[in-house]
N, CA, C and O atoms as a GROMACS GRO file, in nm:
protein
  356
    1MET      N    1   8.765  17.868  -0.163
    1MET     CA    2   8.748  18.001  -0.202
    1MET      C    3   8.647  17.977  -0.316
    1MET      O    4   8.640  17.879  -0.390
    2ASN      N    5   8.567  18.090  -0.316
    2ASN     CA    6   8.443  18.076  -0.410
    2ASN      C    7   8.490  18.132  -0.539
    2ASN      O    8   8.528  18.248  -0.529
    3ILE      N    9   8.496  18.088  -0.641
    3ILE     CA   10   8.526  18.134  -0.802
    3ILE      C   11   8.404  18.137  -0.853
    3ILE      O   12   8.317  18.050  -0.850
    4ILE      N   13   8.400  18.277  -0.913
    4ILE     CA   14   8.294  18.344  -0.983
    4ILE      C   15   8.353  18.361  -1.147
    4ILE      O   16   8.469  18.332  -1.177
    5ARG      N   17   8.284  18.396  -1.215
    5ARG     CA   18   8.287  18.454  -1.348
    5ARG      C   19   8.220  18.595  -1.383
    5ARG      O   20   8.115  18.628  -1.328
    6ARG      N   21   8.269  18.657  -1.454
    6ARG     CA   22   8.234  18.812  -1.486
    6ARG      C   23   8.275  18.825  -1.621
    6ARG      O   24   8.378  18.786  -1.676
    7HIS      N   25   8.164  18.896  -1.672
    7HIS     CA   26   8.184  18.962  -1.822
    7HIS      C   27   8.171  19.101  -1.826
    7HIS      O   28   8.086  19.152  -1.754
    8TYR      N   29   8.244  19.175  -1.900
    8TYR     CA   30   8.288  19.294  -1.872
    8TYR      C   31   8.267  19.369  -2.024
    8TYR      O   32   8.317  19.311  -2.120
    9ILE      N   33   8.198  19.493  -2.047
    9ILE     CA   34   8.221  19.574  -2.179
    9ILE      C   35   8.313  19.726  -2.117
    9ILE      O   36   8.275  19.798  -2.025
   10PHE      N   37   8.389  19.737  -2.167
   10PHE     CA   38   8.452  19.881  -2.108
   10PHE      C   39   8.437  19.947  -2.215
   10PHE      O   40   8.455  19.897  -2.326
   11TYR      N   41   8.391  20.104  -2.188
   11TYR     CA   42   8.377  20.174  -2.285
   11TYR      C   43   8.490  20.282  -2.233
   11TYR      O   44   8.529  20.280  -2.116
   12GLY      N   45   8.537  20.375  -2.329
   12GLY     CA   46   8.585  20.497  -2.314
   12GLY      C   47   8.730  20.500  -2.418
   12GLY      O   48   8.730  20.484  -2.540
   13TRP      N   49   8.837  20.521  -2.336
   13TRP     CA   50   8.953  20.537  -2.416
   13TRP      C   51   9.028  20.388  -2.390
   13TRP      O   52   9.110  20.380  -2.298
   14VAL      N   53   9.002  20.287  -2.462
   14VAL     CA   54   9.039  20.157  -2.403
   14VAL      C   55   9.096  20.075  -2.524
   14VAL      O   56   9.116  19.957  -2.499
   15GLN      N   57   9.127  20.119  -2.661
   15GLN     CA   58   9.197  20.042  -2.752
   15GLN      C   59   9.309  20.147  -2.799
   15GLN      O   60   9.305  20.270  -2.808
   16GLY      N   61   9.418  20.048  -2.827
   16GLY     CA   62   9.523  20.131  -2.876
   16GLY      C   63   9.606  20.196  -2.758
   16GLY      O   64   9.699  20.277  -2.768
   17VAL      N   65   9.548  20.141  -2.639
   17VAL     CA   66   9.663  20.203  -2.516
   17VAL      C   67   9.700  20.137  -2.436
   17VAL      O   68   9.736  20.187  -2.330
   18GLY      N   69   9.708  19.980  -2.460
   18GLY     CA   70   9.767  19.877  -2.379
   18GLY      C   71   9.697  19.821  -2.297
   18GLY      O   72   9.750  19.759  -2.204
   19PHE      N   73   9.542  19.829  -2.314
   19PHE     CA   74   9.442  19.763  -2.211
   19PHE      C   75   9.455  19.613  -2.231
   19PHE      O   76   9.471  19.552  -2.125
   20ARG      N   77   9.452  19.549  -2.324
   20ARG     CA   78   9.469  19.390  -2.347
   20ARG      C   79   9.599  19.364  -2.265
   20ARG      O   80   9.598  19.298  -2.162
   21TYR      N   81   9.698  19.414  -2.311
   21TYR     CA   82   9.833  19.403  -2.242
   21TYR      C   83   9.841  19.381  -2.092
   21TYR      O   84   9.887  19.282  -2.034
   22ARG      N   85   9.788  19.487  -2.043
   22ARG     CA   86   9.784  19.544  -1.906
   22ARG      C   87   9.674  19.440  -1.828
   22ARG      O   88   9.701  19.402  -1.714
   23ALA      N   89   9.574  19.405  -1.883
   23ALA     CA   90   9.475  19.272  -1.845
   23ALA      C   91   9.555  19.153  -1.816
   23ALA      O   92   9.566  19.094  -1.709
   24TYR      N   93   9.621  19.120  -1.957
   24TYR     CA   94   9.672  19.006  -1.930
   24TYR      C   95   9.792  18.966  -1.822
   24TYR      O   96   9.803  18.858  -1.763
   25HIS      N   97   9.870  19.067  -1.810
   25HIS     CA   98   9.965  19.069  -1.693
   25HIS      C   99   9.902  19.082  -1.576
   25HIS      O  100   9.917  18.990  -1.496
   26ALA      N  101   9.843  19.161  -1.548
   26ALA     CA  102   9.727  19.168  -1.420
   26ALA      C  103   9.646  19.028  -1.417
   26ALA      O  104   9.658  18.985  -1.303
   27ALA      N  105   9.577  18.948  -1.486
   27ALA     CA  106   9.555  18.831  -1.453
   27ALA      C  107   9.632  18.724  -1.453
   27ALA      O  108   9.587  18.624  -1.398
   28HIS      N  109   9.734  18.722  -1.501
   28HIS     CA  110   9.835  18.630  -1.458
   28HIS      C  111   9.894  18.651  -1.294
   28HIS      O  112   9.897  18.562  -1.209
   29ARG      N  113   9.934  18.772  -1.278
   29ARG     CA  114   9.957  18.833  -1.159
   29ARG      C  115   9.875  18.735  -1.027
   29ARG      O  116   9.925  18.659  -0.944
   30TYR      N  117   9.737  18.774  -1.050
   30TYR     CA  118   9.645  18.739  -0.935
   30TYR      C  119   9.583  18.586  -0.985
   30TYR      O  120   9.492  18.539  -0.917
   31GLY      N  121   9.618  18.531  -1.071
   31GLY     CA  122   9.578  18.386  -1.114
   31GLY      C  123   9.423  18.362  -1.177
   31GLY      O  124   9.348  18.266  -1.163
   32VAL      N  125   9.405  18.480  -1.248
   32VAL     CA  126   9.252  18.491  -1.289
   32VAL      C  127   9.249  18.426  -1.437
   32VAL      O  128   9.339  18.458  -1.515
   33ALA      N  129   9.154  18.342  -1.475
   33ALA     CA  130   9.139  18.309  -1.591
   33ALA      C  131   9.038  18.401  -1.682
   33ALA      O  132   8.963  18.488  -1.638
   34GLY      N  133   9.054  18.362  -1.813
   34GLY     CA  134   8.939  18.431  -1.880
   34GLY      C  135   8.988  18.460  -2.018
   34GLY      O  136   9.052  18.374  -2.078
   35TRP      N  137   8.957  18.592  -2.080
   35TRP     CA  138   9.016  18.640  -2.208
   35TRP      C  139   8.958  18.775  -2.212
   35TRP      O  140   8.867  18.822  -2.145
   36VAL      N  141   9.036  18.832  -2.314
   36VAL     CA  142   8.990  18.971  -2.337
   36VAL      C  143   9.022  19.016  -2.485
   36VAL      O  144   9.124  18.979  -2.542
   37ARG      N  145   8.954  19.076  -2.526
   37ARG     CA  146   8.936  19.126  -2.668
   37ARG      C  147   8.854  19.265  -2.736
   37ARG      O  148   8.737  19.296  -2.713
   38ASN      N  149   8.943  19.332  -2.819
   38ASN     CA  150   8.865  19.435  -2.878
   38ASN      C  151   8.765  19.423  -2.977
   38ASN      O  152   8.760  19.323  -3.049
   39LEU      N  153   8.688  19.513  -2.984
   39LEU     CA  154   8.535  19.470  -3.025
   39LEU      C  155   8.546  19.597  -3.161
   39LEU      O  156   8.612  19.700  -3.146
   40PRO      N  157   8.487  19.573  -3.260
   40PRO     CA  158   8.460  19.666  -3.384
   40PRO      C  159   8.416  19.826  -3.334
   40PRO      O  160   8.462  19.928  -3.386
   41ASP      N  161   8.331  19.824  -3.237
   41ASP     CA  162   8.294  19.949  -3.202
   41ASP      C  163   8.381  20.057  -3.088
   41ASP      O  164   8.342  20.160  -3.033
   42TYR      N  165   8.540  19.971  -3.078
   42TYR     CA  166   8.613  20.060  -3.021
   42TYR      C  167   8.569  20.024  -2.865
   42TYR      O  168   8.620  20.099  -2.782
   43THR      N  169   8.515  19.960  -2.832
   43THR     CA  170   8.508  19.902  -2.678
   43THR      C  171   8.594  19.746  -2.667
   43THR      O  172   8.615  19.668  -2.760
   44VAL      N  173   8.631  19.730  -2.532
   44VAL     CA  174   8.679  19.592  -2.502
   44VAL      C  175   8.586  19.511  -2.421
   44VAL      O  176   8.521  19.553  -2.325
   45GLU      N  177   8.586  19.382  -2.470
   45GLU     CA  178   8.520  19.284  -2.384
   45GLU      C  179   8.627  19.210  -2.324
   45GLU      O  180   8.741  19.198  -2.368
   46MET      N  181   8.575  19.159  -2.213
   46MET     CA  182   8.687  19.094  -2.123
   46MET      C  183   8.586  18.972  -2.024
   46MET      O  184   8.493  19.023  -1.961
   47GLU      N  185   8.600  18.854  -2.015
   47GLU     CA  186   8.554  18.755  -1.913
   47GLU      C  187   8.678  18.725  -1.809
   47GLU      O  188   8.799  18.722  -1.833
   48LEU      N  189   8.616  18.706  -1.701
   48LEU     CA  190   8.743  18.688  -1.573
   48LEU      C  191   8.694  18.605  -1.482
   48LEU      O  192   8.578  18.629  -1.448
   49GLU      N  193   8.753  18.505  -1.428
   49GLU     CA  194   8.713  18.385  -1.346
   49GLU      C  195   8.794  18.389  -1.238
   49GLU      O  196   8.909  18.426  -1.262
   50GLY      N  197   8.766  18.359  -1.120
   50GLY     CA  198   8.872  18.375  -1.055
   50GLY      C  199   8.811  18.400  -0.886
   50GLY      O  200   8.689  18.386  -0.870
   51SER      N  201   8.883  18.431  -0.783
   51SER     CA  202   8.800  18.477  -0.678
   51SER      C  203   8.758  18.660  -0.681
   51SER      O  204   8.827  18.742  -0.742
   52GLU      N  205   8.649  18.692  -0.614
   52GLU     CA  206   8.597  18.837  -0.648
   52GLU      C  207   8.739  18.888  -0.590
   52GLU      O  208   8.821  18.925  -0.673
   53ARG      N  209   8.763  18.890  -0.494
   53ARG     CA  210   8.896  18.984  -0.459
   53ARG      C  211   9.019  18.990  -0.578
   53ARG      O  212   9.084  19.090  -0.608
   54ASP      N  213   9.031  18.861  -0.633
   54ASP     CA  214   9.144  18.858  -0.726
   54ASP      C  215   9.093  18.948  -0.878
   54ASP      O  216   9.158  19.019  -0.954
   55ILE      N  217   8.978  18.914  -0.880
   55ILE     CA  218   8.905  18.978  -1.022
   55ILE      C  219   8.901  19.138  -0.987
   55ILE      O  220   8.938  19.216  -1.075
   56ASP      N  221   8.853  19.191  -0.853
   56ASP     CA  222   8.890  19.321  -0.829
   56ASP      C  223   9.034  19.360  -0.865
   56ASP      O  224   9.070  19.418  -0.967
   57GLU      N  225   9.090  19.331  -0.790
   57GLU     CA  226   9.257  19.344  -0.836
   57GLU      C  227   9.283  19.367  -0.953
   57GLU      O  228   9.344  19.471  -0.976
   58VAL      N  229   9.252  19.294  -1.046
   58VAL     CA  230   9.249  19.311  -1.192
   58VAL      C  231   9.209  19.430  -1.269
   58VAL      O  232   9.261  19.502  -1.354
   59ILE      N  233   9.109  19.423  -1.213
   59ILE     CA  234   9.032  19.556  -1.292
   59ILE      C  235   9.078  19.667  -1.224
   59ILE      O  236   9.089  19.764  -1.299
   60LEU      N  237   9.116  19.694  -1.076
   60LEU     CA  238   9.210  19.811  -1.026
   60LEU      C  239   9.317  19.833  -1.104
   60LEU      O  240   9.334  19.944  -1.154
   61CYS      N  241   9.409  19.724  -1.126
   61CYS     CA  242   9.540  19.724  -1.230
   61CYS      C  243   9.538  19.804  -1.364
   61CYS      O  244   9.627  19.881  -1.399
   62VAL      N  245   9.408  19.772  -1.444
   62VAL     CA  246   9.403  19.832  -1.540
   62VAL      C  247   9.342  19.950  -1.538
   62VAL      O  248   9.374  20.030  -1.626
   63GLU      N  249   9.253  19.986  -1.453
   63GLU     CA  250   9.206  20.132  -1.454
   63GLU      C  251   9.316  20.222  -1.395
   63GLU      O  252   9.318  20.344  -1.410
   64ARG      N  253   9.408  20.150  -1.327
   64ARG     CA  254   9.541  20.293  -1.256
   64ARG      C  255   9.618  20.297  -1.387
   64ARG      O  256   9.721  20.355  -1.353
   65SER      N  257   9.629  20.270  -1.516
   65SER     CA  258   9.696  20.291  -1.626
   65SER      C  259   9.690  20.435  -1.658
   65SER      O  260   9.580  20.490  -1.668
   66ASP      N  261   9.795  20.496  -1.673
   66ASP     CA  262   9.842  20.624  -1.727
   66ASP      C  263   9.735  20.656  -1.843
   66ASP      O  264   9.647  20.741  -1.826
   67TYR      N  265   9.750  20.573  -1.977
   67TYR     CA  266   9.666  20.569  -2.060
   67TYR      C  267   9.523  20.554  -2.094
   67TYR      O  268   9.444  20.628  -2.153
   68ILE      N  269   9.513  20.426  -2.035
   68ILE     CA  270   9.351  20.392  -2.043
   68ILE      C  271   9.246  20.451  -1.961
   68ILE      O  272   9.266  20.454  -1.839
   69ARG      N  273   9.128  20.503  -2.013
   69ARG     CA  274   9.048  20.585  -1.939
   69ARG      C  275   8.896  20.489  -1.937
   69ARG      O  276   8.842  20.462  -2.043
   70ILE      N  277   8.857  20.458  -1.846
   70ILE     CA  278   8.728  20.378  -1.863
   70ILE      C  279   8.632  20.468  -1.815
   70ILE      O  280   8.650  20.524  -1.707
   71ASP      N  281   8.477  20.498  -1.920
   71ASP     CA  282   8.438  20.598  -1.877
   71ASP      C  283   8.303  20.510  -1.826
   71ASP      O  284   8.209  20.569  -1.773
   72ASN      N  285   8.302  20.387  -1.843
   72ASN     CA  286   8.161  20.335  -1.815
   72ASN      C  287   8.210  20.200  -1.826
   72ASN      O  288   8.321  20.183  -1.878
   73MET      N  289   8.134  20.085  -1.780
   73MET     CA  290   8.165  19.952  -1.796
   73MET      C  291   8.030  19.877  -1.766
   73MET      O  292   7.954  19.913  -1.676
   74ASP      N  293   8.013  19.796  -1.829
   74ASP     CA  294   7.867  19.692  -1.810
   74ASP      C  295   7.919  19.573  -1.739
   74ASP      O  296   8.004  19.508  -1.799
   75VAL      N  297   7.891  19.541  -1.644
   75VAL     CA  298   7.944  19.387  -1.573
   75VAL      C  299   7.816  19.291  -1.552
   75VAL      O  300   7.703  19.340  -1.562
   76LYS      N  301   7.828  19.195  -1.531
   76LYS     CA  302   7.760  19.059  -1.530
   76LYS      C  303   7.783  18.938  -1.466
   76LYS      O  304   7.879  18.878  -1.515
   77ASP      N  305   7.733  18.886  -1.382
   77ASP     CA  306   7.800  18.762  -1.337
   77ASP      C  307   7.746  18.656  -1.466
   77ASP      O  308   7.657  18.680  -1.546
   78ILE      N  309   7.822  18.545  -1.459
   78ILE     CA  310   7.803  18.416  -1.568
   78ILE      C  311   7.843  18.297  -1.523
   78ILE      O  312   7.915  18.285  -1.424
   79PRO      N  313   7.810  18.220  -1.577
   79PRO     CA  314   7.824  18.065  -1.511
   79PRO      C  315   8.019  18.055  -1.529
   79PRO      O  316   8.076  18.118  -1.618
   80ILE      N  317   8.087  17.976  -1.441
   80ILE     CA  318   8.198  17.961  -1.450
   80ILE      C  319   8.221  17.861  -1.578
   80ILE      O  320   8.137  17.781  -1.620
   81HIS      N  321   8.358  17.883  -1.636
   81HIS     CA  322   8.388  17.768  -1.736
   81HIS      C  323   8.503  17.662  -1.670
   81HIS      O  324   8.531  17.557  -1.729
   82ASN      N  325   8.553  17.693  -1.566
   82ASN     CA  326   8.650  17.612  -1.516
   82ASN      C  327   8.792  17.630  -1.604
   82ASN      O  328   8.876  17.541  -1.622
   83GLU      N  329   8.798  17.765  -1.653
   83GLU     CA  330   8.912  17.784  -1.728
   83GLU      C  331   9.054  17.802  -1.640
   83GLU      O  332   9.038  17.820  -1.519
   84HIS      N  333   9.177  17.798  -1.685
   84HIS     CA  334   9.276  17.815  -1.585
   84HIS      C  335   9.380  17.901  -1.642
   84HIS      O  336   9.487  17.927  -1.586
   85THR      N  337   9.335  17.951  -1.780
   85THR     CA  338   9.437  18.039  -1.837
   85THR      C  339   9.398  18.175  -1.888
   85THR      O  340   9.276  18.188  -1.881
   86PHE      N  341   9.453  18.270  -1.932
   86PHE     CA  342   9.396  18.402  -1.956
   86PHE      C  343   9.476  18.419  -2.100
   86PHE      O  344   9.593  18.390  -2.124
   87ASN      N  345   9.380  18.472  -2.184
   87ASN     CA  346   9.422  18.479  -2.334
   87ASN      C  347   9.375  18.579  -2.416
   87ASN      O  348   9.265  18.625  -2.386
   88TYR      N  349   9.438  18.628  -2.523
   88TYR     CA  350   9.409  18.741  -2.603
   88TYR      C  351   9.317  18.658  -2.688
   88TYR      O  352   9.324  18.538  -2.714
   89ARG      N  353   9.215  18.762  -2.732
   89ARG     CA  354   9.125  18.673  -2.832
   89ARG      C  355   9.139  18.782  -2.958
   89ARG      O  356   9.083  18.760  -3.066
   0.00000   0.00000   0.00000
């Protein structure tokens, strides 16, 4: 399995709507490592490490929330960190 790591910044209705909670549980469900945190400018920053398919599933789980509205996201591939857990920051 090819492991990748991606860095995200999410824009839209992403704070105060369960984004981090949903990301945390989706990451655990799909075995994806990394972290998620709110930023002062009302965006959410997240890094995910795992297979591309599993990372895509985590993003889909977050997007499918009734309360979260992602208007835009910046995504870039970054070097893997060999993490094994997912955390709130």
